[in-house]
C-alpha positions as CSV (number, residue, x, y, z in Angstrom):
1,Q,167.0,4.2,194.5
2,V,169.9,6.0,196.1
3,Q,173.1,4.4,197.2
4,L,175.3,5.9,200.0
5,V,178.9,5.0,200.7
6,E,180.7,6.4,203.7
7,S,184.4,6.7,204.2
8,G,186.9,8.5,206.5
9,G,186.4,6.7,209.8
10,G,189.3,5.5,211.9
11,L,191.1,5.6,215.1
12,V,192.1,9.0,216.5
13,Q,193.3,10.4,219.8
14,A,191.2,12.7,221.9
15,G,191.4,16.2,220.6
16,G,192.1,15.1,217.1
17,S,190.1,15.5,213.9
18,L,188.5,13.3,211.2
19,R,186.6,14.1,208.1
20,L,183.8,11.7,207.1
21,S,182.6,11.6,203.5
22,C,179.4,10.2,202.1
23,A,179.1,9.7,198.3
24,A,175.6,9.4,196.9
25,S,174.8,7.6,193.6
26,G,171.8,6.5,191.7
27,R,168.7,8.8,191.8
28,T,170.5,11.6,193.5
29,A,168.2,14.3,192.0
30,S,165.5,13.0,194.3
31,I,167.5,13.8,197.5
32,Y,166.2,16.7,199.5
33,S,168.4,16.4,202.6
34,M,171.3,14.3,203.9
35,G,172.3,13.7,207.4
36,W,174.7,12.0,209.7
37,F,173.7,9.7,212.6
38,R,175.8,7.7,215.0
39,R,175.3,4.6,217.2
40,A,177.5,3.9,220.1
41,P,177.6,0.4,221.6
42,G,174.4,-0.4,223.5
43,Q,172.8,2.9,222.5
44,E,170.1,4.1,220.1
45,R,171.0,5.7,216.8
46,E,171.6,9.4,217.5
47,F,171.2,12.4,215.2
48,V,174.5,14.3,214.6
49,A,173.9,16.8,211.8
50,A,171.9,17.3,208.6
51,I,171.8,19.6,205.6
52,T,169.3,20.3,202.8
53,W,170.8,19.5,199.5
54,N,169.9,22.6,197.4
55,L,169.7,25.4,199.9
56,G,172.4,24.1,202.3
57,I,170.3,24.7,205.4
58,K,172.1,23.0,208.3
59,L,171.0,21.6,211.6
60,S,173.3,20.1,214.3
61,A,172.8,18.2,217.5
62,D,173.9,20.0,220.7
63,S,176.7,17.5,221.1
64,A,178.1,18.5,217.7
65,K,177.8,22.3,217.8
66,G,181.1,24.0,217.8
67,R,183.0,20.9,217.0
68,F,181.4,19.2,214.0
69,T,180.6,20.8,210.6
70,I,178.4,19.3,207.9
71,S,178.9,20.4,204.3
72,R,178.1,19.2,200.9
73,D,179.5,19.3,197.4
74,N,176.6,19.1,194.9
75,A,178.9,18.6,191.9
76,K,180.3,15.5,193.6
77,N,177.1,14.3,195.2
78,T,179.0,14.1,198.4
79,V,178.3,15.2,202.0
80,Y,181.0,15.7,204.6
81,L,181.2,15.7,208.3
82,Q,184.3,17.5,209.6
83,M,184.8,16.5,213.2
84,N,187.2,18.4,215.4
85,S,188.1,18.3,219.1
86,L,187.0,14.6,219.2
87,R,186.2,13.0,222.5
88,P,186.1,9.4,223.6
89,E,182.3,9.7,223.9
90,D,182.2,10.4,220.1
91,T,183.2,6.8,219.5
92,A,180.5,5.2,217.4
93,V,179.6,3.9,214.1
94,Y,178.6,6.9,211.9
95,Y,175.9,6.5,209.3
96,C,175.1,8.7,206.4
97,A,171.4,9.0,205.4
98,A,169.4,10.7,202.7
99,T,165.7,11.6,202.5
100,I,163.5,12.7,199.6
101,Q,161.0,14.3,202.1
102,R,160.9,18.0,201.8
103,T,161.2,19.3,205.3
104,V,162.9,22.4,206.5
105,P,164.9,22.3,208.7
106,P,166.1,18.8,207.8
107,G,164.8,15.9,209.9
108,T,166.5,14.7,213.0
109,V,164.9,11.3,213.5
110,P,166.0,8.2,211.7
111,S,162.5,7.4,210.4
112,V,162.5,10.5,208.2
113,Y,165.4,9.1,206.2
114,D,164.8,6.8,203.2
115,Y,168.3,5.6,202.4
116,W,171.3,4.6,204.6
117,G,174.9,3.9,204.2
118,Q,176.7,0.9,205.7
119,G,178.4,3.0,208.4
120,T,182.0,3.8,209.2
121,Q,183.6,3.2,212.6
122,V,185.1,6.2,214.5
123,T,187.1,5.4,217.6
124,V,188.5,8.1,219.8
125,S,191.1,7.0,222.3
126,S,191.7,8.9,225.6
């Protein structure tokens, strides 16, 4: 089993920045990729970005390109999502996810991921 704990959410004004963290514990050696998803009120869970654990291959949604950056620290078993130039439409609960499935590039649909964090709220005010 793998446990994921997100942190770093909060309230920020439009144009501001936040950095989300996701710490993995347990059988972390089995993780192949980690990703970030978000769910806005009344909407489906949406892919944001993902990264393969060993090679660091990244993939981002169009909505994130140029503004959000995913990275990882293997020594700390932690993945980050640096979010800049935040917009009110970025308001959502952000979830960290991990998968043991060996796909390159990393998966973009929730069903690919085996483990999920509890989510962290990001609210962007206009």
